N, C-alpha and C positions, 0 to 999 in steps of 0.2 A: 387624533383625539378619539377617545374611546366612547364618548357619549354621542349618540345619534338620535335625533328626534326629527320626524318629518314636519315641515312647516304647514301651518293650517291654511286651507284654501289653495287656490291655484295661482301660482306666481307667473306674471307676464315677463316679457323681455326686460333687460336692465334699463332703467330710466337713463336718459341721456346725461352724460357728464359724471355719472357715478363711478364707473370703472376706473378712470384715471386717479380719482381720489382714493379709492379703495386699494388700488395697486400701490400707491405711495405708502399707505398704512401697512400693507403687507410687507413692503420692502423694509420698513422700520422694524416690523415684527421679526423678520428673518435676521436682520442685523442685530437686534437686541438679543435674540436667542442664540445667535452664532458668535457673539462677541467673546465668549469664553467657552471652554470645553465643558461638556456635561459634568455636573457636580458629583453625581453618585450613580451607581448602578444597582439594580435590584439584587444582584448577587452579594452586595456588601463590600465591593472593592472600590476604593477611590478611583475616580476617573477624571481627575482635575489636575493635570500636570502643571507644575509650577505654582501650585497654590501655596500661600504663605502660612505661617503659623508654627513652623518648626516641628511638625509632626512627621514629616518625611513620607515614605511610601506606605503601601498597604501592610507591610510587615513591621512597621515601626511600633514602638510602645510609648505609652505616656511617660513623660519625664518623672523622675522620682519626686514624690511629694505632691504631685498634681491632685487637685481636688476634683473628685468625680462630679459630673453635672447631675442635677435632678433628673429622674427618669422622664418626667414630662417634657423637659427641655430637649433631651436627646430625641424623643419620639417626634416632637414638633419639627426639629431641625431636619430629621430624615424625611419626614413627610413633605416638607417644603422643597427639599433638594430633589427628591425623586419625582416630584410633580413637574419639575422643569422639562422632562422628556415629553409630557403631555402638552405643555405649552409650546414646545417646539413642533409637535404634531399639529397643533392648531395653526401655526404659521404655514406649514406645508398645505394644510387643507384650504386655508384662505387664499394662499398663492395660486393653487390650482383652480379654485372657484373663480377668482378674479380673471385668470388667464382665459377661461372658457366663458366668462360672463354668465355664470350659472348661479342665479339668485337662490335657487333651492339649496345648493351646496353652501353658498355664503351664509344663508340662514342657519343651516345645521352647524357650521363651524362656529359662528358667533354665539349660538345658543349653548354649544358645548363648552366654549371658553367661559361664558358668563357663569354657567353652572359650576365649573371647576374653580374659578376664582372665588366665588361665593363660599365654597367649601373650604378653600385654603385660608380665607380670612379668619376663620375660627382658630387657626393654629398660631396666628401672629401674637395674640396676647400671652400665649404660653412661653414665648421667648423674650417678651418685651421687658420684663423686670429682672432678667438675669444679666449681669454686667457683660459677660462675654458675647452674648447674642443680641444685646440691645440695639446695636448699630444696624444689624440685619433687620430687626423688627421695624426700625424707623424707615428703612429703605422700602420694605414691603408696604408699610402704611402710606408711603408716598405714591407707590405704584398701583396698588390694587384698586383703590376707589375709581380712578380713571379707567383702568382696564375693565372693571365690572360695568361701570356706567356706559362706557363706550361700546362694549360688546352688546349690552342690553339694548341700547338705543339703536345700534345697527340692526340687530335682529328684529326689533319692533317696527323700525322704519321699512325694512324689507317687506314685512307683513302688510304694512299700510301703503306700500308702493310710494313712499315719500322720499323723493330724491334728496331734498334738503336734509332730511333726518339721516339718511344713509351717509351723506357727506359729513354731517356733524358727528355722528357716531364713530365714523372711521377716524376722524381727526382726534377725537378724545381718546380713542383706543390707542392711536399712535403716541399720544402724549404719555399715557400710562406705560406703554411698552418701552418708551425711552427711559423712564424712571426704573423700569424693571431691570435694566442693564446693571444698575448699581446693586440691586438686590442679589443678582446672580453672583456678582463679584464678592459680596459679603458672605453668601451662604456656602460657597465652595470650600474654603478652609474649615468652616464650622462643620460641614458634612464629613470631612475626613476625620476631624477630631471626634465627632459624635459616633462614628463607627468604632473608634478605639474605646470610647466610653461604653458602647453597647457590650463589648467583650467583658468589661468589668461587671456590668449589670447581670449578665447571664451566668457568671461564675458562681 
């Protein structure tokens, strides 16, 4: 996760019973982020082997007569796909923090994830009304609210030293991340196609 903010105040040791619950949430996060291969790379090469959609590999071209997507749809699809790497990084951060029972690191990872998801939510309406990306938008709409609220609750509960809140936030985050698996599956083929569309837009 690229965003790092120090938690306010001095955090004490992990409240009893919190780490097992958080560890379960982290396991779900890692599973959700690792269920499929990364969708796209910053270099613009598809990195999602086996993705459907008939576009083939990185050297493929759009089929004859294909309708170019609106530029806003292409941009939003690529933003959402590339952000997956940051969500994977959040999983690694939370996993390490839980393993060491490091509340300050948990706070930073939760805060970074909340900030990222809040930013990504603004991209979802840009793909919601376009037929080819509507299913992906629906998947993100199902996942992001619980991811955002769960990460926010977890962060704020750590600040307040609220064990029950940490447990509740972790569980809600896990629920959102379970939904995020579907969003990953939807965005992968779209990202490959969006990269082909980008080549049309820049010509």
